[in-house]
C-alpha positions as CSV (number, residue, x, y, z in Angstrom):
1,M,-23.7,56.8,-27.2
2,K,-25.5,57.0,-24.2
3,R,-23.1,56.5,-20.4
4,F,-25.1,53.7,-18.2
5,K,-26.3,55.6,-15.1
6,L,-25.8,54.1,-11.1
7,S,-29.1,54.7,-10.0
8,A,-30.9,53.0,-6.4
9,S,-33.4,51.3,-9.3
10,N,-30.2,49.8,-11.7
11,I,-28.6,48.6,-8.1
12,S,-31.3,47.1,-7.1
13,S,-32.6,45.5,-10.5
14,A,-28.7,44.2,-10.5
15,A,-29.8,42.7,-6.6
16,I,-32.6,41.2,-7.5
17,L,-31.6,39.5,-10.7
18,V,-28.1,37.4,-8.9
19,F,-30.1,37.0,-6.3
20,C,-32.8,35.3,-8.3
21,L,-29.4,33.6,-10.4
22,I,-27.8,32.1,-6.8
23,L,-31.4,30.6,-6.2
24,L,-31.5,29.2,-9.5
25,F,-28.4,27.6,-9.6
26,S,-27.7,26.7,-6.0
27,P,-28.9,24.3,-4.4
28,G,-27.9,25.1,-1.3
29,A,-29.2,28.3,-1.4
30,K,-32.5,26.9,-2.2
31,A,-32.7,24.9,0.9
32,F,-31.1,27.6,2.9
33,V,-34.5,29.6,1.9
34,L,-36.3,26.5,2.7
35,Q,-35.5,26.4,5.7
36,G,-36.5,30.1,6.5
37,L,-39.5,29.3,5.5
38,M,-39.7,26.8,7.7
39,K,-38.8,28.8,10.8
40,V,-42.1,30.8,10.3
41,G,-44.7,28.5,10.4
42,L,-44.9,27.0,6.5
43,F,-45.1,23.6,5.9
44,Q,-46.2,21.8,9.1
45,V,-47.7,19.0,8.1
46,E,-50.1,17.2,10.4
47,P,-49.8,14.2,11.2
48,N,-52.6,11.5,11.9
49,S,-54.3,8.3,10.4
50,A,-56.9,9.4,7.9
51,Y,-55.0,8.0,4.9
52,P,-57.1,6.5,2.4
53,A,-58.0,2.7,2.8
54,E,-57.7,1.6,-0.4
55,A,-53.8,2.5,-0.2
56,K,-53.5,1.6,3.5
57,L,-51.3,-1.9,3.1
58,V,-48.0,-1.6,2.2
59,P,-46.7,-4.1,-1.1
60,E,-43.6,-5.8,-0.4
61,M,-40.2,-3.5,-0.7
62,S,-36.4,-3.7,0.5
63,F,-33.9,-1.9,1.2
64,K,-30.4,-1.8,1.4
65,N,-27.9,0.5,3.5
66,S,-24.4,1.6,3.3
67,E,-23.2,-1.7,4.8
68,G,-24.8,-3.7,2.1
69,K,-27.7,-5.2,4.3
70,I,-30.6,-5.9,3.1
71,T,-34.5,-4.5,5.1
72,D,-37.6,-6.0,4.0
73,L,-40.5,-4.0,5.2
74,R,-42.9,-7.4,6.0
75,D,-39.8,-8.2,8.9
76,L,-40.4,-4.5,10.2
77,R,-43.7,-4.8,11.6
78,G,-43.9,-4.7,15.3
79,K,-42.3,-1.5,14.5
80,V,-42.8,2.7,13.6
81,V,-41.7,3.1,10.4
82,F,-40.4,6.3,8.7
83,V,-39.4,6.6,5.2
84,N,-38.8,9.6,3.5
85,F,-37.5,9.3,-0.2
86,W,-34.8,12.0,-0.8
87,A,-31.8,13.4,-2.9
88,T,-28.4,15.3,-2.5
89,W,-28.8,17.3,-4.8
90,C,-32.9,18.1,-4.3
91,P,-33.4,21.9,-2.7
92,P,-36.1,20.7,-0.9
93,C,-34.9,17.6,0.4
94,R,-32.1,19.5,1.8
95,A,-33.6,21.9,3.3
96,E,-36.2,19.7,5.6
97,M,-33.2,17.5,6.6
98,P,-32.6,19.1,9.6
99,S,-36.2,18.7,11.0
100,I,-36.1,14.9,10.1
101,E,-32.5,14.7,12.3
102,K,-33.8,16.4,15.0
103,L,-36.8,13.9,14.4
104,Y,-34.6,11.2,14.6
105,Q,-32.9,12.2,17.3
106,S,-35.6,12.9,20.0
107,S,-37.6,9.5,18.5
108,K,-33.7,7.5,18.1
109,A,-34.1,6.1,21.8
110,N,-37.7,4.2,20.8
111,D,-36.5,1.3,19.7
112,S,-40.2,0.5,17.9
113,I,-39.3,3.9,15.3
114,V,-37.1,3.1,12.4
115,F,-36.0,5.3,10.5
116,I,-35.2,4.7,6.8
117,M,-33.8,7.4,4.1
118,V,-33.6,6.7,0.7
119,D,-31.3,8.0,-1.6
120,V,-33.5,7.5,-5.1
121,D,-30.1,8.2,-7.1
122,G,-28.6,4.8,-5.1
123,N,-25.3,6.0,-4.8
124,L,-25.1,4.9,-0.5
125,A,-21.5,5.9,-0.9
126,N,-22.0,10.0,-1.8
127,S,-25.3,9.9,0.3
128,R,-23.2,8.6,3.2
129,K,-21.0,11.5,2.4
130,F,-23.3,14.2,2.7
131,M,-25.2,13.2,6.1
132,D,-21.4,13.2,7.6
133,K,-20.4,16.3,6.0
134,R,-22.7,18.0,7.9
135,K,-23.3,16.3,10.8
136,Y,-26.8,13.9,10.8
137,S,-26.5,10.2,11.7
138,L,-30.1,9.4,9.8
139,P,-29.2,6.0,8.5
140,V,-29.3,5.7,4.6
141,Y,-31.0,3.7,2.1
142,S,-31.4,3.1,-1.6
143,V,-34.1,0.5,-3.2
144,E,-33.8,-3.3,-4.0
145,G,-36.3,-3.6,-6.6
146,T,-39.1,-0.9,-7.8
147,I,-41.1,1.0,-5.7
148,P,-45.1,0.6,-5.6
149,E,-46.7,3.5,-7.5
150,T,-48.8,4.1,-4.2
151,L,-45.7,5.1,-1.7
152,F,-43.6,7.2,-4.4
153,R,-44.9,9.0,-8.0
154,G,-41.5,10.4,-8.7
155,S,-41.8,13.3,-6.2
156,V,-38.8,14.4,-3.8
157,P,-38.8,14.3,-0.9
158,T,-41.7,11.8,-0.1
159,T,-42.6,10.7,3.4
160,F,-44.8,8.1,4.7
161,I,-45.4,6.5,7.7
162,L,-46.4,2.5,8.7
163,N,-48.2,1.6,12.1
164,K,-46.7,-1.1,13.6
165,H,-49.6,-3.2,11.3
166,G,-47.4,-2.4,8.1
167,E,-50.1,-0.2,7.6
168,I,-49.7,3.4,5.5
169,V,-51.0,6.2,8.1
170,F,-49.7,9.2,6.7
171,L,-48.2,9.8,3.1
172,H,-46.9,13.6,2.5
173,E,-44.9,14.3,-0.8
174,G,-42.8,17.6,-0.9
175,V,-40.9,19.7,1.4
176,A,-42.3,19.7,5.0
177,D,-41.5,21.0,9.3
178,Y,-40.9,16.9,10.8
179,S,-39.1,18.7,13.8
180,A,-42.4,19.9,15.5
181,K,-43.4,18.0,19.1
182,K,-46.9,16.9,17.9
183,V,-44.7,14.5,14.7
184,S,-42.9,13.1,17.4
185,D,-45.8,12.5,19.6
186,Y,-47.3,11.1,17.1
187,L,-44.6,8.6,16.3
188,A,-44.3,8.0,19.5
189,Q,-48.3,7.2,19.9
190,L,-47.8,4.8,17.0
191,S,-45.3,3.4,18.7
192,K,-47.7,2.0,21.4
C-alpha cells in the first residue's frame, strides 16, 4: 500500500481546496473577498443621467418599513431617492453594504435625499437584526405589492436612483462601491 507523503505541493493543494470550500459555503467569506476587491478599485460606479429614456418614469411602488409605515414613491417627489434591493444571505449585498452606509452617513444631513434599503425576502425583523449587528443605521423596507421588471429583474443587489421628478437616473445590477466622493457629489447635485 502506498503511503501518503506530505509535500509542499500537497499542502498548497489542500489549502486552495479549503479556501474554495470556505468561499463556496460562507457568505461572510465571499463578502470579505468582494470588499477587498472593492478597496483596490474594482466595482466602481459611474453615476450619470444617461439612463435610457424609455424606462425613465418610475411606476407606482410602495414600501413598508420595520415600524409598519408605508412609503409610496409618488410621495417622495421633490426628493432624490436611493433604492437598493438586497438580501442578508447575498454575499455581494453584504460586500457593498459598508459603502452604502458610508454614502448614507455622508448624505443623511441633506433632507432632500432618501435611502430605501429593500430586503427582497421581506423579513424586516431579520434585516433589522443584520443592520444592528453590524452597526449600520440604514433604513430597511420590504416591498408592498409587485416590483416592476424595469427596476428589478431578480438580481441582487440592484440599485436605482430617482431624481426629484421621480425619474430613474441611475440603475445598476450587481455589487458596486458607492463610497466614492463622485457618488455623494452626484446625489448632492441631484438634490439641488
